[in-house]
C-alpha positions as CSV (number, residue, x, y, z in Angstrom):
1,X,168.0,164.6,93.2
2,X,166.6,161.1,93.6
3,X,169.2,158.4,93.5
4,X,167.6,156.5,90.7
5,X,168.2,159.4,88.3
6,X,171.4,157.7,87.3
7,X,169.3,154.9,85.7
8,X,168.4,157.3,82.8
9,X,170.7,156.9,79.8
10,X,173.3,159.6,79.3
11,X,171.6,160.7,76.1
12,X,167.9,160.1,75.5
13,X,165.8,161.2,72.5
14,X,162.1,161.1,72.6
15,X,160.9,161.3,69.0
16,X,157.6,161.5,67.1
17,X,156.0,163.0,70.2
18,X,153.5,165.7,71.0
19,X,155.7,168.2,72.8
20,X,154.1,170.6,75.2
21,X,156.2,173.7,75.1
22,X,155.9,177.2,76.7
23,X,154.8,178.6,73.3
24,X,152.4,175.8,72.5
25,X,152.3,172.2,71.2
26,X,154.3,170.7,68.4
27,X,155.0,167.3,66.9
28,X,158.7,166.6,67.1
29,X,161.5,165.2,69.2
30,X,163.4,166.2,72.3
31,X,167.0,165.1,73.2
32,X,168.1,165.0,76.8
33,X,171.8,164.7,77.8
34,X,173.0,164.6,81.3
35,X,169.5,165.3,82.6
36,X,169.2,168.5,80.5
37,X,167.2,169.2,77.4
38,X,169.8,170.0,74.7
39,X,167.7,169.9,71.5
40,X,164.1,170.3,70.4
41,X,163.2,169.8,66.7
42,X,160.0,169.5,64.8
43,X,158.8,166.6,62.6
44,X,158.1,162.9,62.8
45,X,161.7,161.7,62.1
46,X,162.8,158.9,64.6
47,X,166.6,158.9,64.6
48,X,168.5,155.7,65.3
49,X,168.5,154.8,69.0
50,X,165.6,157.2,69.7
51,X,162.3,156.2,71.4
52,X,159.4,156.4,69.0
53,X,156.6,157.9,71.1
54,X,154.0,157.3,68.3
55,X,152.3,160.6,69.0
56,X,152.2,160.3,72.8
57,X,152.5,163.5,74.9
58,X,155.8,164.7,76.4
59,X,155.1,167.5,78.9
60,X,156.7,169.2,81.8
61,X,156.1,167.5,85.2
62,X,153.0,168.7,87.0
63,X,153.2,170.6,90.3
64,X,150.6,169.6,92.9
65,X,150.1,172.4,95.5
66,X,147.6,170.9,97.8
67,X,146.9,167.2,98.1
68,X,145.6,165.0,101.0
69,X,146.8,161.9,99.1
70,X,149.5,161.2,101.7
71,X,146.9,161.1,104.5
72,X,145.0,158.5,102.5
73,X,148.0,156.3,102.5
74,X,148.5,156.9,106.3
75,X,144.9,155.8,107.0
76,X,143.7,153.6,104.1
77,X,140.8,152.7,106.3
78,X,139.3,154.6,109.3
79,X,140.7,152.0,111.8
80,X,144.0,151.4,109.9
81,X,147.2,153.3,110.6
82,X,150.0,152.6,108.1
83,X,153.7,153.1,109.1
84,X,155.0,156.5,108.0
85,X,157.8,155.7,105.6
86,X,156.0,153.0,103.6
87,X,153.0,155.3,103.3
88,X,155.2,158.1,102.0
89,X,156.9,155.7,99.5
90,X,153.5,154.5,98.2
91,X,152.3,158.1,97.9
92,X,155.5,159.2,96.1
93,X,155.2,156.3,93.6
94,X,151.6,157.0,92.9
95,X,152.1,160.7,92.2
96,X,155.1,159.9,90.0
97,X,153.0,157.5,87.9
98,X,150.5,160.4,87.4
99,X,153.1,162.7,85.9
100,X,153.5,164.9,89.1
101,X,157.2,165.8,89.7
102,X,156.8,168.3,92.5
103,X,154.3,168.1,95.3
104,X,153.5,170.2,98.4
105,X,152.2,167.6,100.8
106,X,149.4,168.9,102.9
107,X,150.0,168.0,106.5
108,X,147.4,169.0,109.1
109,X,148.5,171.0,112.2
110,X,145.8,171.3,114.8
111,X,144.3,168.3,116.5
112,X,141.2,167.2,118.4
113,X,141.5,164.2,120.7
114,X,138.7,162.6,122.5
115,X,135.9,164.9,121.6
116,X,132.7,164.1,119.8
117,X,133.2,160.6,118.4
118,X,135.9,161.2,115.7
119,X,139.2,162.7,116.7
120,X,142.2,164.1,114.8
121,X,145.4,162.8,116.4
122,X,148.7,164.7,116.3
123,X,151.0,163.5,113.5
124,X,152.4,166.6,111.7
125,X,155.9,166.7,113.3
126,X,156.6,163.0,113.0
127,X,155.3,162.8,109.4
128,X,157.4,165.9,108.4
129,X,160.5,164.4,110.0
130,X,160.0,161.1,108.1
131,X,159.4,163.0,104.9
132,X,162.5,165.2,105.3
133,X,164.7,162.1,106.1
134,X,163.6,160.3,103.0
135,X,164.0,163.4,100.9
136,X,167.6,163.9,102.2
137,X,168.4,160.3,101.5
138,X,167.3,160.5,97.9
139,X,164.7,157.8,98.6
140,X,161.9,159.6,96.7
141,X,161.1,159.7,93.0
142,X,159.8,163.2,92.9
143,X,160.4,166.5,94.8
144,X,158.4,166.8,98.0
145,X,157.8,170.0,100.0
146,X,155.7,170.7,103.1
147,X,152.3,172.4,103.0
148,X,151.0,173.0,106.5
149,X,147.2,172.8,106.7
150,X,146.4,174.8,109.8
151,X,143.1,173.8,111.4
152,X,142.0,176.8,113.4
153,X,139.1,174.9,115.1
154,X,141.6,173.2,117.4
155,X,143.1,174.0,120.8
156,X,146.5,172.5,119.8
157,X,147.2,174.6,116.7
158,X,149.7,177.1,118.3
159,X,151.6,174.3,120.1
160,X,151.9,172.3,116.9
161,X,153.0,175.3,114.8
162,X,155.8,176.0,117.4
163,X,157.3,172.7,116.3
164,X,158.1,174.0,112.8
165,X,160.7,176.5,111.8
166,X,162.8,177.8,108.9
167,X,164.9,174.6,108.7
168,X,161.8,172.8,107.6
169,X,161.4,174.9,104.5
170,X,157.7,174.9,104.7
171,X,156.4,176.2,101.3
172,X,152.7,176.9,101.9
173,X,150.4,177.3,104.9
174,X,146.6,177.1,104.5
175,X,144.0,178.2,107.0
176,X,141.2,175.6,107.5
177,X,138.0,175.5,109.6
178,X,136.2,172.2,109.4
179,X,133.6,173.0,112.0
180,X,130.2,171.4,111.0
181,X,128.0,174.0,109.4
182,X,131.0,175.8,107.8
183,X,131.8,176.0,104.1
184,X,132.1,172.5,102.6
185,X,130.1,171.2,105.6
186,X,127.5,174.0,105.6
187,X,124.8,171.5,104.8
188,X,124.6,169.3,107.9
189,X,122.5,166.8,106.0
190,X,125.4,166.1,103.6
191,X,127.8,166.1,106.5
192,X,125.7,163.5,108.2
193,X,125.8,161.3,105.1
194,X,129.6,161.7,104.8
195,X,130.5,161.1,108.5
196,X,128.0,158.2,109.1
197,X,129.0,156.6,105.8
198,X,132.8,156.9,106.2
199,X,133.1,156.4,110.0
200,X,130.0,154.2,110.7
201,X,128.7,156.6,113.3
202,X,125.2,156.1,114.8
203,X,122.8,159.0,114.8
204,X,123.4,159.6,118.5
205,X,127.2,159.6,118.1
206,X,127.0,161.9,115.0
207,X,124.8,164.4,116.9
208,X,127.2,164.4,119.8
209,X,130.1,164.9,117.4
210,X,128.4,167.9,115.8
211,X,127.6,169.5,119.1
212,X,131.1,169.0,120.4
213,X,132.8,170.4,117.3
214,X,130.5,173.4,117.0
215,X,131.1,174.2,120.7
216,X,134.9,173.9,120.2
217,X,134.7,176.3,117.2
218,X,132.9,178.9,119.2
219,X,135.3,178.5,122.1
220,X,138.6,178.9,120.1
221,X,137.8,181.3,117.2
222,X,137.6,184.6,119.1
223,X,140.7,183.9,121.3
224,X,142.6,182.7,118.3
225,X,142.2,186.2,116.7
226,X,143.8,187.8,119.8
227,X,146.5,185.1,120.2
228,X,150.0,186.5,120.6
229,X,151.6,184.1,118.1
230,X,155.0,182.7,119.3
231,X,157.8,184.6,117.7
232,X,159.5,181.5,116.3
233,X,156.4,179.6,115.2
234,X,155.6,178.8,111.6
235,X,152.8,181.4,111.6
236,X,155.0,184.2,112.9
237,X,157.7,183.4,110.3
238,X,155.3,183.3,107.4
239,X,153.2,186.4,108.2
240,X,155.7,189.0,106.8
241,X,156.0,186.9,103.7
242,X,152.2,186.8,103.3
243,X,151.9,190.5,103.7
244,X,154.5,191.2,101.0
245,X,153.4,188.3,98.7
246,X,156.6,186.4,98.9
247,X,154.6,183.3,99.9
248,X,151.4,181.9,98.5
249,X,148.6,181.9,101.1
250,X,145.8,179.6,100.3
251,X,142.4,180.0,102.0
252,X,140.3,176.9,102.0
253,X,137.1,178.7,101.1
254,X,136.3,182.3,100.1
255,X,134.8,183.2,103.4
256,X,138.1,182.5,105.1
257,X,139.6,185.6,103.6
258,X,137.7,187.9,106.0
259,X,138.7,185.7,108.9
260,X,142.4,185.6,108.5
261,X,142.6,189.3,107.9
262,X,141.4,189.8,111.5
263,X,144.4,187.8,112.9
264,X,147.0,189.9,114.7
265,X,150.3,190.6,112.9
266,X,153.4,189.4,114.8
267,X,156.1,192.0,115.2
268,X,158.7,190.4,112.8
269,X,161.0,191.9,110.2
270,X,159.4,192.1,106.8
271,X,161.0,190.4,103.8
272,X,161.3,187.2,101.7
273,X,161.1,184.7,104.5
274,X,160.2,181.7,102.3
275,X,160.2,181.3,98.6
276,X,158.4,178.6,96.7
277,X,160.6,176.8,94.3
278,X,161.2,173.3,93.0
279,X,164.2,171.4,94.4
């Protein structure tokens, strides 16, 4: 639990509030003792010492399964690279202020360096290490878990996945393919507007970027389907769980479903490799 949990009073009553409960909504009060809900009652009564919520909503914390918000703090501008721990702290505080209490931080695995104008540098292992250290130290306000966003249009995906194992408690892995002309970037005209506006690319640099990325996609997709996945990589560890639905598998777009089904299944014992749960 975060260290600042101790700042909460031993007993706290939130009264005259709109309570969001499993069975519906009610106007009433909730009493929390020692971090646990011990009483829920209806009505507008505000007991002595209670907090009068004046009709405000009291709801369970939200769970965010896929957010790139952490990356936004790492690179607040295209040319700015923020230190890892301050970026994590800012991201954590921002989500807490939004009512999110559990987050699966999307971290990209699969990099492209030095091709086509705009690259994706490696950062997954270093970022995960910083996040896990801060989590273990109780330095975060909410519960953070790892969501690996696997970019299949990359020649480094396998090597980066090998850096993760069971001790990292990765909760979710998504398959992504951000090749120009695919899914969200199917319209090259919209992709041009996005890339030239965000990164300030010239027309010539943008065209070179598209050509390089499309060539990379063609080069790596077919071999990736035949790739003997390393037995201790994150992918190999998660595959049995995916097949038996012990792990949520998120595909970035519907067309990805037919693609990931064609990937080879590693020879691993079947069973509940990873479960998704709040801390």
